[in-house]
C-alpha positions in Angstrom: 0.0 0.0 0.0 1.2 3.5 -0.8 2.3 5.8 1.9 -0.2 8.7 1.4 -1.4 11.6 3.5 -2.9 15.0 3.7 -1.6 17.8 6.0 -1.5 21.5 6.3 1.0 23.2 4.0 4.3 24.4 5.5 6.5 27.3 4.3 8.9 24.8 2.8 6.1 23.5 0.6 5.6 26.7 -1.3 7.9 25.8 -4.2 6.4 22.3 -4.6 2.9 23.7 -4.5 3.8 26.2 -7.3 5.4 23.4 -9.3 2.2 21.3 -9.0 0.0 24.3 -9.9 2.0 25.3 -13.0 2.5 21.7 -14.2 -1.2 21.0 -13.8 -2.3 24.2 -15.5 0.1 23.6 -18.4 -1.1 20.0 -18.9 -4.9 20.2 -18.1 -5.8 23.9 -18.8 -3.7 24.9 -21.7 -6.9 25.3 -23.8 -8.6 27.4 -21.1 -6.0 29.7 -19.6 -4.1 32.4 -21.5 -0.4 32.0 -22.3 0.7 34.6 -19.7 -1.0 32.6 -16.9 0.8 29.5 -18.0 4.1 31.2 -18.3 4.3 32.5 -14.8 7.8 31.9 -13.4 7.8 29.2 -10.7 9.6 31.5 -8.3 6.8 34.1 -8.6 4.1 31.5 -8.0 6.0 30.1 -5.0 6.2 33.5 -3.4 2.4 33.8 -3.6 1.9 30.4 -2.0 4.5 31.2 0.7 2.4 34.2 1.5 -0.7 32.1 1.7 1.0 29.7 4.2 2.7 32.3 6.3 0.0 35.1 6.3 -3.4 33.7 5.3 -6.0 36.4 4.7 -8.1 35.0 7.6 -7.7 32.2 10.2 -10.2 30.2 8.3 -8.2 30.1 5.1 -6.6 26.7 4.5 -3.9 25.3 2.3 -3.7 21.5 2.5 -1.2 19.3 0.6 -1.5 15.7 -0.5 1.7 13.7 -0.1 2.7 10.3 -1.6 5.7 9.3 0.4 7.9 12.4 0.4 6.4 13.8 -2.8 3.9 16.7 -2.7 1.4 15.6 -5.4 -1.6 18.0 -5.0 -3.2 20.7 -2.9 -6.4 22.3 -1.9 -6.9 26.0 -1.0 -10.0 27.3 0.6 -11.4 30.2 2.5 -14.6 31.9 3.5 -17.0 32.6 0.6 -17.9 36.1 -0.4 -21.4 34.7 -1.3 -22.5 33.7 2.3 -21.0 34.0 5.8 -21.9 30.3 6.4 -20.2 29.1 3.3 -16.6 28.2 2.5 -15.2 28.3 -1.0 -12.9 25.6 -2.4 -10.6 28.0 -4.3 -8.3 25.5 -5.9 -8.1 21.7 -5.9 -5.2 20.4 -8.1 -3.5 17.0 -8.3 -0.6 16.8 -10.7 -1.8 14.7 -13.6 0.9 12.1 -13.3 -0.3 11.4 -9.7 -4.0 11.3 -10.7 -6.5 8.6 -10.1 -4.8 7.5 -6.8 -7.3 9.0 -4.4 -5.4 12.2 -3.6 -8.2 14.5 -4.7 -10.7 12.6 -2.6 -8.4 12.7 0.4 -7.9 16.5 0.0 -11.6 17.0 -0.2 -12.3 14.8 2.9 -9.6 16.6 4.9 -10.9 20.0 3.8 -14.5 19.0 4.8 -13.2 18.1 8.3 -11.5 21.5 8.7 -14.6 23.4 7.2 -16.9 21.7 9.7 -14.5 22.5 12.6 -14.6 26.1 11.4 -18.4 26.1 11.5 -19.2 26.3 7.8 -22.5 24.7 6.7 -22.0 24.8 2.9 -19.1 24.6 0.6 -18.9 26.2 -2.9 -16.5 25.8 -5.8 -16.2 26.8 -9.4 -15.3 24.5 -12.3 -14.5 25.3 -15.9 -17.3 24.4 -18.2 -14.6 23.0 -20.5 -13.2 20.7 -17.8 -15.4 17.6 -17.7 -12.9 15.7 -15.5 -13.2 18.2 -12.6 -17.0 18.4 -13.0 -17.3 14.6 -13.0 -15.0 14.4 -9.9 -17.1 17.0 -8.0 -20.5 15.3 -8.8 -19.1 11.9 -7.9 -18.0 13.4 -4.6 -21.4 14.6 -3.8 -21.3 18.2 -5.1 -24.1 19.5 -7.3 -24.2 22.3 -9.9 -26.5 25.0 -8.6 -27.1 26.9 -11.9 -24.8 29.8 -11.2 -22.4 30.7 -14.0 -19.6 33.2 -14.3 -17.3 34.3 -17.0 -13.6 34.7 -16.6 -12.1 37.1 -19.2 -8.8 35.5 -20.1 -7.9 38.3 -22.5 -8.4 36.0 -25.5 -12.0 35.0 -24.7 -14.4 34.6 -21.8 -14.3 31.2 -20.2 -17.4 30.0 -18.4 -17.3 28.5 -14.9 -20.1 26.6 -13.2 -20.7 26.8 -9.5 -21.1 23.6 -7.4 -22.1 23.3 -3.8 -22.3 20.7 -1.1 -23.9 20.6 2.3 -21.4 20.1 5.1 -24.0 19.2 7.8 -23.4 15.7 9.2 -26.3 13.3 9.0 
C-alpha cells in the first residue's frame, strides 16, 4: 500500500505547490487559460503560495497538501466565501496529472471538509471550468451539485465560463 497523507502546508512546501500548480495548468488547462498565466515563473508562484501559508487572509483560510511518500502531489486551497457567511469556497483543488486517479483528490476534499466543519461552515462552494469535464465529474461523484450559477472569466483571449457547485457540510 502506498504511503499517502494530507496535511496543512508548511512554508517549505511553497515551491512544490507552485510546481504542481503550474504543471497541472500547463497540462490540463492549456486550452482554457491564456499563455501569460501558463508562463508565470515558478519562483513568482512560489512567493504567492508562501504568503498564503505564512500570512493567510483569515484564520479560516486553509492550504492542505497531498503527499505520496515524500512527494507533494496535490493541494487544496479554501477560504470563507464572499457569497455567504456560512459558506466556504474551495478555491483550488489540483493534483498533478501524473499522480491522478490514486485518491489524492478525494483525500484532499475529505480533509478539507473536516476543517470546514470545525470552522463552523455549513455549505461549501466551488467553481469548475465548463470546458473541464474531468473536474465536473469528480465533483459530482464526490457529492457536489451544480447550482445553476455561471460566471465568465475574461482570459484576454476569450471569456471562459465557470459553473458553480455546492455541497452541504452538515453531518447526518
